[in-house]
N, C-alpha and C positions, 0 to 999 in steps of 0.2 A: 236710328235709335235701336232697332232690333239687332243690327250688326254689332253695335257696341255691347249690348247685353250678351250676345253669343260669345264675344271675344273673351269675356271674363267668366263664362259658365260652361257652355257646351265644349268650347275649345280647350277648357281646362279639365274636361272629363266629368263634369257634374251633370246629374240627371235633372233636367228642368222640371220634371213632374214632382220633384220634392220641394219646390220653392214656390213662393208667392211673390208677385210684383208689387212693390210698394210705390204708390203714385202720390207725389207731392208737388208743391209749387202751384202756381196759378194755372199752368197748362198741362201738367202731368196727368190729372184725372180725365182730361179731355181726350188724350191720346192712348191711355193705358189699355183700354179694352182691345183695340186693334193690335197694339204691340204684343200683348199677352197671347193673343191668338196666333200671331205670326211666329212667336218664340215657343209656342207649345206649353205655356205656363197655365196651370189649372185654376189659379186663384189670384185675385188682386186685393190688396189692402189699401184703402184710401183713408188716411187718418183724419181726425177732426181738424178743421180749419187748415187744409193742406197748404194754402197759400202763405201761411205764416209759420210753417213748420221749421224752416231754417232759422228764423228769428228766435223761436222758442228754444231751438237747439242751442243757440249761442248763450241763452240765459241759463240753461239747465245742464249743459255739458260739464264734465269734470275738468278741473285744471290739469294741464299736462305739459311736461317739458321733456324733450328727447335728448339723449347723449349718445355719442358714438366714438369708439376708439378702433382704429385699424389694427389688426394683428394677424399677419400672414404667417401661418405655421401649420405643421402637420398635427394631426389629432393624436397627441400623446398625453400621458398623465401629467408630465412636467408642464407641458404647454397649457393643459386645462387649468392647472393651478395658477398660471400667469393670467389666463382669461378671467378667472374668479377674482384675482386681485384687481384687475381692471374694473370689474363690476363693482367691487367694494369702493374703489376710488370715485366712480361715477355716482354711486349711491350717496357718498359724502357730498358731492356737488348738488345732487338732487335734494338732499336734506337742507342744504343751505338755501336753495331756491324756495323750498316749501316754507322755511322759516321766514324768508322775506315776504312770502304771500300770506303769512299768518294762518297757515293751515294747522289745525290741531293734530297732535300725534296720532290720535285714533282714526283720523280720516286720511292717513297717508298710505299709499301702496307703491310698490315698485315691481316692474316687469322686466325680466332679463331674457334677451334673445340673442342668439349668436348666428351670424350669417356663416354658412359652411357650404362646401361643395366637394364632389369627388375630384381627385387629382386629375388634371387635364381638362376639366370643364371650365367654361368662361361665364357661368351663371351660378348664382347661389340660391339656397333655400333658407328660410328662417326657422331656427330650431328653438323651441321654448327651453330655457335653462333654469326656470324657477325650481328651487329645491335641490339643485345639484351641488354636490360637494367635491372635494379634490379626489376622492376615491370612486367617483361615479362615471368614469370614462366609458365603460360598457353601456351604462344607461344613456349617456349622451348619444353614443353611436346608434343605439336602437331608435332613439327619438329622431335622429337625422334620417335613418333609412325610412322610417314611417312618414316623415315630412316629405321626403323626396318622392315616395310612392304616391302620396296624396296629390302632390303637385304635378307629377309627370307620368304616373301610372307604372313605374318600375323602380327597382333599386339595383345596385351593383355591389353586393356585399363583399366581394373579393377585392374591391378597389380601395386604395387608401383615401382617407377623408382629410380635407384641409380646412382650417379655420381662416376666416377672412376679416370679419368685423364683429366686435362686441357692441351690443346696443342695450341701453337702459331707458326705460320710460318711468319718470317720476310722476305720480298721480295724486292729486288732491281731490278727494270726493266732495262734491257740492251737495248740500242738503236739498232734497226734492220734495215738493208738495205732494201729498197723496193724490192718486188719480180719482177724479170724481166721476161717478156714474151719471149717465144721461137718461132722463125720464122719457123724453120724446113725446110725440103727440098721441092722440087717442086712437086714430085709425089712419089707414093709407088714404082713404077718400078725403079726409080732412087735410092731409099733407099735399094733395094735388092742387096746383095753382093754375093749371091751364093745359093746353096741348098745342102741337104745331106739326106741320108736315116736315119731315126730315128725310133727306136722301142719304142712304147708307152705302149702297153699292149697286152694281148692275143686276144682281140676283134679287135683292129685296126692293130696289127702287124706292119710290117715295112711300113713307110709312107715317101714319098719324101717331105721334109720340107724346105721351103724357109728360108733364113737367111737374116736378115735386120740389117743395121747400125742404131742404135737408134737415133743418132744425125741427121740423114738425113730423118727421118720419117716426112711426112707432118702433120701439126696440124689438128685435128678434122676430120680425115679420118678413118672410120671404116674398118677393114679387119678381115677376119676369120682365125682361126687357122686350122691346126697346123702352128706354126711359132717359130723361134728362133730369139731373138733380142739381138744383141751384143753391148757391150760398154766397156769402159776401166775397170770399177770397178765391173761389174756383167754381168751375162747372164740370160735373162728372157725367160722362156719357156711357150708357149701358147698351150693348148691341142686342139686336134680336137673337133670341135663343139663350142669352145669358140670364142668370138670376142674381139677385142682390138682396142683402138685408143690412140693416143698421144694428150693430151689437149694443150691449148695454153701456159700453164705454164711448159710444158715438162714432166708432169706425164703420166704414162701409166695407162689407165683405162680399166680393163679386166672384161668382163661379162662372168660369168660361166654358165649362162643360167639355173640356178637352179630353 
């Protein structure tokens, strides 16, 4: 799990100290504390009812349909105009799909992205093309250089740029219920439902560890690990030396003290 996280973060040039690990699913909160330490992540976010997060996401996510047109050409003003024409054609297809899905006009959005590369490369970067017109070739090239630098850490401004594929995402915004605040329990003592011996590692050995009912945790009260936090859909494990609190929205915020 740690290697998978590093492959999309550290190996892409991102500073792990700027991120939080979001732990969801039935097993995610059980492993997150150790994974975060191994990856050097300073914070963990465990959302409400993490075991049902994927199902809630399916209910709340926006409608989306993707369209793509291949267009291999050099970055010129004439070719940019042809790319914009492709975007317009795909937008018409997207509008037809959103009509079929009965999405109101005010809830529709479109995102334009162009895959591009330096001449001679065999990999592309995605460049945001929203707001670009036929006279904005210089702006597109600046966006490309910035995207390449963000992805790979450098640019080659003297090398020609090639277009590869035009992509359009048609989005229908789904109405979402307002987020409800969680009152929580009156005190940490009332949330405690027992304790048990837990073996963490060779350094800590067996440790008497309190067990808490997540739904009864008071909001915005910090407490130190080790701790086990139980709920219907998951079990969250907090390691010795870490601190945790339940915020007013019901999320668990864990500090790994990295």
